[in-house]
C-alpha positions in Angstrom: -12.2 -36.8 26.5 -9.7 -37.2 23.7 -8.4 -34.3 21.6 -9.0 -34.8 17.9 -5.6 -33.6 16.5 -6.6 -34.0 12.9 -9.5 -31.5 13.1 -7.3 -29.0 15.1 -4.6 -29.4 12.4 -7.0 -28.8 9.6 -8.5 -25.7 11.3 -5.0 -24.4 12.0 -4.0 -24.9 8.3 -7.1 -23.1 7.1 -6.4 -20.2 9.5 -2.8 -19.9 8.2 -4.0 -19.9 4.6 -6.6 -17.2 5.3 -4.0 -15.0 7.0 -1.5 -15.5 4.1 -4.2 -14.7 1.6 -5.2 -11.5 3.5 -1.7 -10.3 3.8 -0.9 -10.8 0.1 -4.1 -9.1 -1.0 -3.4 -6.2 1.4 0.2 -5.8 -0.1 -1.2 -5.7 -3.6 -3.8 -3.1 -2.6 -1.2 -1.0 -0.8 1.1 -1.1 -3.9 -1.8 -0.1 -6.2 -2.9 2.7 -3.9 0.6 4.0 -3.6 1.1 4.1 -7.4 -2.3 5.7 -7.8 -1.6 8.5 -5.3 1.9 9.1 -6.7 0.7 9.4 -10.2 -2.5 11.2 -9.5 -1.0 14.4 -8.1 0.3 16.9 -10.7 2.2 19.9 -9.4 1.3 23.3 -11.0 4.0 24.5 -13.4 4.5 28.0 -11.9 4.0 27.2 -8.2 7.4 28.4 -7.1 8.7 31.8 -8.0 11.8 32.1 -10.1 14.2 34.1 -8.0 16.6 34.7 -10.9 13.9 36.5 -13.0 12.6 38.6 -10.1 16.2 39.8 -9.3 16.6 41.0 -12.8 13.3 43.0 -12.8 14.4 45.2 -9.8 
């Protein structure tokens, strides 16, 4: 039984293309999600106490 190298080569090329496409899409989604999460969170303005003002009040 002979091995058909042309068909094996085509299948290997298709597998490589699918892997490259998946990795690129994943990187784009990761970058988009990172930007969304970084820009979505807003810190409250008076979350931390101001130690200089509280020292003057005592």
